[in-house]
N, C-alpha and C positions, 0 to 999 in steps of 0.2 A: 363770333368773329375772334375767337379766341383757339376754336379749335383750327379755324381754315389760318390763321399766323402762323400758329402751329406746323402745320403740314407745309408748308411753305416752304419754312425755317428746316423743316426734317431733308425737303428738297432740293433743297439750296445747298445741303454740306450733302447729300450724297451729291452730288453734282461736284459738289470741291474735290471732295475724295475719288469719284471717277477719275476729273482732270488729272490732279497730283498723281497716280496711279498711270496714269497718257505719258507722264511728264516723264515719269522717272524709267519707263523701260525706252522710252523714246534715247533718255541719256544712254542709257547702259547698252543699246543695240548702237550705237555710235562709236564707243570705247573699241572697240575693232572695225576695222576695214583695210583686209587685206588683199594684193593683190590678184586674187584667184582667177586667169581669166583661159577660158579654150581647154579641154580637155584630149585634145591630141599627143602623142609622147613625141616631146623633142629630143634632142642628143647634139651635146656638142665633144667633142671629137679630140686631141691632142696628142698627137702621137699613138701611144695604146693602151689613152685612157681616154676612158669616157663618162660625160656626166650624163645620164635622162631622168626628165621631168617630164607631169603632168599636168603642167601647169603651160598658161601661152608664154608664161614669160619667168626665166632662172632670174625671180626676184622674188624679196617679200617686202613686204610695207605697209609700214603705221600710217595712219590716218584720226584724226583728232584721238587718240587714244590716251586715257587716263593713267595715271600711275600706278603699280603695282607692286603688293613687295614679291620679293623669290621663292612665294611658296604657292602664289597662284600664277605666279609667270609659270614655273615649270611643271602647272596640272592644266595651261589649255590645251582644251581636245575637240576642241571645236574645228570641224573641216575648214574655214575660217582665218584659223588661227595660229597654224604652222604651216611651211613651209620642205615637203619630202622630194628626199631626189635618193637615185641613185649611184656608186660609181663600181665603176669594174677597169680590167683589166685583159689585155687577151695576149696571154703570153706562152710561149715556143720554146722549146728548150732550159734554158738553170739562167734566164735574165732576172732581174731583183728591179722593179720599179721602186722608185721615189716618186710619189704627190702627197700634193698639197691638198687641202679645201682652201677656200680664200671665198673674201666677201673685199667688195669694194661700193663705196658711200655713193649714190649717185647725187651729185651734187644740184641740181636745178630742179630739185621733187623731193629738197629738205634741209625741212626750220628748222629739228630739233637738233640741238649739238649735238656732236657723239661723247657727253659727258653724261647725256639724259636718256642712253636707249641701252639697254642688256639684251645680250645675245646667252644663248643656250641650242647647245646640239648635242642630241643622244645618236645611241647609235640602236635604228632599227630592226636590226637582222633577228628572223623569225619575234616580229612586233617586242621586242626586248623592250627600248624603249629608254637604257641606260645611259648612264651619262658621261657621255668625252669629253665636252668644255660644259664645268659650272657656268652658271652667272656672273656673266664680265660686261661689264663697261663696254663700249666698243672704245673708248679711247684710252682701253687699257692693254687693247690687242696687242699683241707684236706686229707687227707691219713687218712685210718684205724688204728685202736689201737689192736683190736683183741677183745671189749669189747661194740660193737658195740648191742643194740639191734636185731636188724638184725643177728645176727650170722658170721657177715664177718670176714675174716681174716686178720692177721693186714698187713698193708705194700702197703693199694689198693688204688687207688684215689677215690675218692667219688664223684661222678656224680650229686648222686639225691636221696633222701629218702622221704619215705610215708609209709602210714599203707592202707591194703583191711580191709575191717568189710563184704565184700560178695563175693559170686562170679563172677566177673568184669575180665575187662582186658584195659591194656591201651598201647595205641602205639605210640612209641619214633622218634626222630629223630638228629640222632648225624652229627655234621660237624665239621673237623679239615681245620686247616691252618697256616701255618708260618705267623709268629706275624712280622706286619709289621715293627717293631723295630729291626729285624733281619736281621743282615749283612751275607748274603750269601756265603761263603769263601771256595768253596769246588763246583766240578764237579758232584761227587754223594752224595743228599742227600736224609735221609728217612727217617721216624719216624711211628714205627705201638701200636696203641691200641689195645688190646684184649676187650670188652667188657665185663663184666658179670655180674647176679646178684642172691641177697639173701635171703632169708627171715624168718623170724624163727616166732615162736606165742608170744604174748604176753603175760604174767603171769597175771592169773585168781583171 
């Protein structure tokens, strides 16, 4: 009888550990859920500047994500944890194109405050993954005023600005995560940024 009781206790312990492992895996999986729909290449064109991406939407989306350090956020590498896109210019002659990569918050799909979310932009030319924009809270990004050389409308967050002097393109990767100093207070936490590109020819 004693052996039977011991066997039952061992079985219950094993089942308890298995359930705990499943629960932990479930929580870890829920930490990241980015919008990744579709595989068709989409292109947004503004004058001689274009932005292309392989997603169904030019957006990056956080759903029920857990806070993390910059070190962990910068290393996110699963295909559902970043947004890749390409910015290109088609230039003839000696024109210079000022361009800006910006982001706009999707209000109806964002419950987290701008102070809770960090973004990190890298240069992916040749798969380099070199830092362009250091991990920065959205609330600390510079907002456009409508007077930028790139012709960007006002009220957008600036991720990067540069120029094209010849026909070429650059690959970028945007990562986004919940800052480690933010205290999650609810079950449903979300944040969505749409990525845009604008360009205008510099005065000759």
